[in-house]
C-alpha positions in Angstrom: 0.0 0.0 0.0 1.3 3.4 -0.9 2.3 5.7 2.0 2.3 8.9 -0.1 -0.3 11.5 0.8 -1.8 13.3 -2.2 -3.9 16.3 -2.9 -6.6 14.9 -5.1 -9.2 16.8 -7.1 -12.1 14.5 -8.0 -14.3 15.4 -11.0 -17.6 13.6 -10.5 -21.2 14.5 -9.6 -21.9 15.1 -6.0 -25.7 15.3 -5.9 -26.0 12.3 -8.1 -23.5 10.4 -5.9 -25.3 11.1 -2.6 -27.4 8.3 -1.2 -30.1 10.9 -0.5 -30.6 11.4 -4.2 -32.9 8.7 -5.5 -31.5 9.2 -9.0 -28.0 8.4 -8.0 -26.5 5.8 -10.2 -24.1 3.0 -9.2 -21.0 4.5 -10.8 -21.7 8.0 -9.4 -22.0 6.4 -5.9 -18.8 4.5 -6.5 -16.9 7.7 -7.4 -18.1 9.4 -4.2 -17.2 6.3 -2.2 -13.7 6.4 -3.7 -13.3 10.0 -2.7 -14.4 9.1 0.9 -11.9 6.2 1.0 -9.0 8.5 -0.2 -9.8 11.0 2.6 -10.2 8.3 5.2 -6.6 7.3 4.4 -5.4 10.9 5.2 -5.3 12.3 1.6 -6.6 15.8 1.0 -9.6 15.4 -1.3 -11.7 18.0 -3.0 -14.7 17.3 -5.3 -15.2 19.7 -8.2 -18.7 18.4 -9.2 -18.7 19.5 -12.9 -21.0 19.8 -14.7 -23.3 20.6 -11.7 -23.4 24.4 -11.7 -22.7 25.1 -8.1 -22.2 28.8 -7.3 -22.2 28.9 -3.5 -19.0 29.1 -1.3 -17.1 25.9 -0.6 -18.2 23.7 2.2 -16.9 20.6 4.0 -18.3 17.0 3.9 -17.9 15.1 7.1 -15.8 11.9 6.6 -13.7 9.6 8.7 -10.0 10.5 8.6 -10.3 13.9 6.9 -13.3 15.9 5.7 -13.8 16.4 2.0 -14.0 19.8 0.4 -16.8 20.5 -2.1 -15.7 23.2 -4.4 -18.0 25.5 -6.4 -17.8 24.8 -10.1 -18.8 28.2 -11.4 -17.8 31.7 -10.5 -18.7 35.1 -11.9 -15.4 36.4 -13.4 -14.0 39.6 -12.1 -14.6 42.5 -14.5 -11.0 42.7 -15.5 -11.0 39.0 -16.5 -14.4 38.9 -18.2 -13.2 39.4 -21.7 -10.4 36.9 -21.4 -12.7 34.1 -20.1 -15.4 34.9 -22.7 -12.8 34.6 -25.5 -11.6 31.2 -24.1 -15.2 30.0 -23.7 -16.1 31.0 -27.3 -13.2 28.8 -28.5 -14.2 25.6 -26.6 -15.3 22.7 -28.8 -18.9 22.9 -27.8 -22.0 22.4 -30.1 -23.9 25.1 -28.3 -22.3 28.5 -29.2 -25.2 30.6 -27.8 -24.5 33.6 -25.7 -25.9 31.8 -22.6 -23.6 28.8 -23.2 -20.5 31.1 -23.6 -21.5 32.9 -20.3 -21.9 29.6 -18.5 -18.6 28.2 -19.8 -16.9 31.5 -18.8 -18.2 30.9 -15.2 -16.9 27.3 -15.3 -13.5 28.4 -16.4 -13.3 31.1 -13.7 -14.5 28.5 -11.1 -11.9 25.9 -12.2 -9.1 28.5 -12.2 -10.0 29.6 -8.6 -10.4 26.0 -7.5 -6.9 25.1 -8.8 -5.4 28.2 -7.2 -7.1 27.5 -3.9 -6.7 23.7 -3.6 -3.4 23.2 -5.6 -4.0 19.5 -6.4 -1.3 17.0 -7.2 -3.7 15.1 -9.6 -7.1 15.7 -11.1 -9.2 12.6 -11.7 -12.3 12.7 -13.9 -14.9 9.9 -13.6 -17.1 10.7 -16.5 -16.3 9.2 -19.9 -18.4 11.8 -21.7 -17.4 15.2 -20.2 -16.5 18.6 -21.4 -14.1 19.0 -18.5 -10.9 18.2 -20.5 -11.4 21.2 -22.8 -11.8 23.5 -19.8 -8.6 22.1 -18.4 -6.8 22.5 -21.7 -8.1 26.1 -22.2 -6.5 27.1 -18.9 -3.2 25.6 -19.9 -3.1 23.4 -16.8 -0.1 20.9 -16.4 -1.5 18.9 -13.4 -1.7 15.2 -14.4 -5.3 14.5 -15.6 -6.8 11.0 -15.1 -9.9 9.5 -16.5 -11.8 6.4 -15.2 -13.5 5.1 -18.3 -16.6 3.2 -17.3 -18.7 3.3 -20.5 -18.8 0.8 -23.4 -18.1 3.5 -26.0 -15.0 5.3 -27.4 -15.4 8.1 -24.9 -14.6 11.8 -25.4 -11.4 14.0 -25.5 -9.3 11.0 -24.6 -6.0 12.4 -26.0 -6.1 15.1 -23.3 -5.6 12.7 -20.4 -2.3 11.6 -18.9 -3.8 8.3 -17.8 -6.9 6.4 -18.8 -8.1 3.8 -16.3 -10.2 1.1 -17.9 -12.7 -1.0 -15.9 -12.1 -4.2 -18.0 -9.8 -5.8 -20.5 -12.6 -5.9 -23.1 -13.3 -2.1 -22.7 -9.6 -1.3 -23.1 -9.4 -3.5 -26.2 -12.4 -1.8 -27.7 -11.1 1.8 -27.2 -7.4 1.2 -27.8 -8.3 -0.9 -30.8 -9.7 2.2 -32.4 -6.8 4.4 -31.4 -3.7 2.3 -30.5 -1.8 5.5 -29.4 -4.0 5.4 -26.2 -2.6 2.0 -25.1 0.6 3.3 -23.6 -1.3 5.7 -21.3 -3.9 3.2 -20.3 -4.1 1.2 -17.0 -6.5 -1.5 -15.9 -8.3 -1.1 -12.5 -11.4 -3.1 -11.9 -14.1 -1.2 -10.0 -15.3 -1.9 -6.5 -18.8 -2.3 -5.2 -20.4 -0.4 -2.4 -19.6 -1.6 1.1 -23.1 -2.7 1.7 -22.4 -5.6 -0.7 -19.1 -6.5 0.9 -20.1 -6.7 4.5 -18.6 -10.0 5.8 -21.2 -10.2 8.5 -24.0 -10.7 6.0 -24.7 -14.4 5.5 -25.3 -15.7 2.0 -27.1 -19.0 3.0 -30.8 -19.1 3.3 -33.8 -19.9 1.3 -33.6 -18.7 -2.3 -35.9 -18.7 -5.3 -36.5 -16.9 -8.6 -34.5 -14.9 -11.0 -33.5 -11.2 -10.6 -32.8 -8.4 -13.1 -31.2 -5.2 -11.8 -30.7 -2.2 -14.2 -32.3 0.5 -16.2 -35.4 -0.4 -18.1 -33.8 0.6 -21.4 -33.0 -1.4 -24.5 -29.2 -1.2 -23.9 -29.6 -3.0 -20.6 -31.2 -6.0 -22.3 -34.3 -6.8 -20.3 -36.1 -7.5 -23.5 -33.9 -10.5 -24.2 -34.8 -12.0 -20.8 -38.5 -11.4 -21.3 -38.3 -13.0 -24.7 -36.7 -16.1 -23.2 -39.6 -16.3 -20.7 -42.1 -16.0 -23.6 -40.4 -18.9 -25.4 -40.1 -21.3 -22.4 -43.0 -22.7 -20.5 -40.5 -24.2 -18.0 -39.0 -20.8 -17.4 -42.4 -19.2 -16.8 -42.7 -21.4 -13.7 -39.8 -19.4 -12.1 -40.8 -15.9 -10.7 -38.9 -12.9 -12.1 -38.2 -9.8 -10.0 -37.1 -6.6 -11.8 -35.3 -3.7 -10.0 -35.1 -0.5 -11.9 -36.9 2.2 -13.9 -36.6 3.6 -17.3 -38.3 4.7 -20.6 -39.2 1.2 -21.7 -41.1 0.2 -18.5 -44.6 0.5 -19.9 -43.6 -1.5 -23.0 -42.0 -4.2 -20.8 -45.0 -4.4 -18.5 -47.3 -4.8 -21.5 -45.1 -7.6 -22.8 -45.2 -9.5 -19.5 -49.0 -9.3 -19.4 -49.3 -10.5 -23.0 -47.0 -13.5 -22.6 -48.0 -14.3 -19.0 -44.5 -13.8 -17.6 -44.5 -14.0 -13.8 -42.7 -10.7 -13.3 -42.8 -8.2 -10.5 -41.6 -4.6 -11.3 -40.1 -3.3 -8.1 -39.2 0.2 -9.4 -36.2 2.2 -8.1 -34.8 0.5 -5.0 -32.0 1.4 -2.5 -28.7 -0.5 -2.5 -29.8 -2.2 0.7 -33.0 -3.4 -1.0 -31.0 -4.6 -4.0 -28.8 -6.6 -1.7 -31.8 -8.2 -0.1 -33.2 -9.2 -3.5 -29.8 -10.6 -4.5 -29.5 -12.7 -1.4 -33.0 -14.1 -2.0 -32.5 -15.0 -5.7 -31.2 -18.1 -7.4 -29.6 -16.1 -10.3 -29.1 -12.6 -11.5 -29.8 -12.3 -15.3 -28.7 -9.0 -16.9 -28.4 -9.9 -20.6 -27.1 -6.5 -21.8 -25.5 -6.4 -25.3 -22.5 -4.4 -24.0 -21.1 -3.0 -20.8 -18.1 -1.0 -19.7 -18.3 -2.9 -16.5 -21.6 -4.0 -14.9 -21.6 -3.2 -11.1 -24.8 -5.3 -10.7 -22.9 -8.5 -11.8 -20.2 -7.8 -9.2 -22.7 -7.0 -6.5 -24.6 -10.2 -7.1 -21.4 -12.3 -6.8 -20.6 -10.6 -3.5 -24.0 -11.9 -2.4 -23.1 -15.4 -3.4 -25.4 -15.2 -6.4 -24.3 -16.5 -9.8 -25.0 -14.4 -12.9 -25.8 -14.5 -16.5 -24.5 -11.3 -18.2 -22.2 -9.5 -20.5 -19.9 -12.3 -21.8 -16.5 -10.6 -21.6 -17.0 -9.5 -18.0 -18.3 -12.9 -16.8 -15.4 -14.7 -18.4 -12.8 -12.2 -17.1 -14.2 -12.3 -13.6 -14.2 -16.1 -13.5 -10.5 -16.0 -14.2 -9.9 -13.3 -11.5 -11.9 -15.2 -8.9 -10.6 -18.6 -10.0 -14.0 -20.1 -10.0 -17.2 -20.4 -12.0 -19.4 -17.3 -11.3 -22.1 -17.7 -14.0 -22.6 -17.7 -17.7 -21.5 -15.2 -20.3 -24.3 -14.2 -22.8 -24.1 -12.3 -26.1 -27.6 -11.5 -27.4 -26.3 -10.9 -30.9 -25.1 -14.5 -31.2 -27.9 -16.3 -29.3 -31.6 -16.8 -29.6 -34.1 -16.3 -26.7 -34.5 -20.1 -26.6 -30.8 -20.5 -25.9 -30.9 -18.0 -23.0 -33.9 -19.9 -21.5 -32.1 -23.2 -21.8 -28.9 -21.9 -20.2 -30.8 -20.4 -17.3 -32.7 -23.6 -16.6 -29.5 -25.7 -16.9 -27.6 -23.5 -14.4 -30.5 -23.4 -11.9 -30.9 -27.2 -12.0 -27.3 -27.9 -11.2 -27.2 -28.7 -7.5 -23.5 -27.8 -7.0 -24.3 -24.2 -7.9 -27.2 -24.1 -5.5 -25.2 -25.3 -2.5 -24.4 -23.2 0.5 -20.7 -24.0 0.0 -20.7 -22.7 -3.5 -22.4 -19.5 -2.5 -20.1 -18.9 0.4 -17.0 -19.4 -1.7 -18.3 -17.1 -4.4 -19.2 -14.3 -1.9 -15.9 -14.6 -0.1 -13.8 -14.3 -3.2 -15.9 -11.5 -4.7 -16.1 -9.5 -1.5 -12.3 -9.5 -1.3 -11.6 -8.7 -4.9 -14.3 -6.0 -5.4 -13.5 -4.2 -2.1 -13.1 -0.4 -2.0 -9.8 -0.8 -0.2 -8.3 -2.7 -3.2 -9.8 -0.2 -5.6 -8.5 2.9 -3.7 -5.0 1.4 -3.4 -4.7 0.7 -7.1 -5.8 4.2 -8.0 -3.3 5.7 -5.5 -0.5 3.6 -7.0 -1.5 4.9 -10.5 -1.1 8.5 -9.2 2.2 7.7 -7.6 3.5 6.2 -10.9 2.6 9.4 -12.9 4.0 11.8 -10.3 7.3 9.8 -10.2 7.6 10.2 -14.0 7.5 14.0 -13.6 
């Protein structure tokens, strides 16, 4: 573990990362949890929650070890600096060139300049794959090492402006660096962590289980339609209840499909991490058949609950190697029919060795250790240390 103490400026949403916000996503909550872990180890941490337009004065967030500073993202430039910031803002690579957009970008530039001058970070770490922060950074001529944690199964944005790009999986790194091999040298691989509620060693994984669980947004890119189609094709699968955690634009369509095909599904809506854990501990299998992921936290969370998974094939296969045990089945909807998915689910559920308490305990123990926030924070700190030693 690194003993170096850093001054770390984190670029990630704050309001979307707070547990009080019901719209907080898993990766936003993970970014905030990482900031808290850094501060708990004695590092000086500030959150610059761009693109949230926060104008008030800085304030402190209570945290074990050290408090975390929340820095305003936008400032009204001083009169003498107004023209300079407006000129820089007008030259940013933004689609919106309206007067309002230029004024807002001028305020973001002034806010970032003041934040850097006040906090003086050693590193800046952005946690949003699609973000207009790098152009702001570049417009101010900053030389502080800039990191990106790339979560999303896409090429990303402004990648050449980063000193290091941290990928969540081998498959994601191969996808992005395959399109631009020049990025490979500055890339690093750090698998994400899950929230501590899923890694609590005091939570038992044994107990009565039944049914299949889906956790994710009710959108086409998350793949619930493939699971529902499997249910529609299999009378045997329709004997197994399905519970669905999440909300999204396709919910009404999915609900109509389940009624039409008599799928025994319960839509639970938006649920808390604690409620998701309860559902995972009570389920035989998590099935998240998305066509592509950067890294699915739901799959890792289920494994920490001793629940095997069916999900994005590269991640399931990669995780099985990391944990050195079977953790489920990889699925690629572009290469398989709904009948195939139904058959694989039934085959897995009917294998007694994967339903045993011993298997569930072994899976949970290995997953909880590997997907811990402690391991995740240490690997990020080592990446900072590597870059700062390079000079």
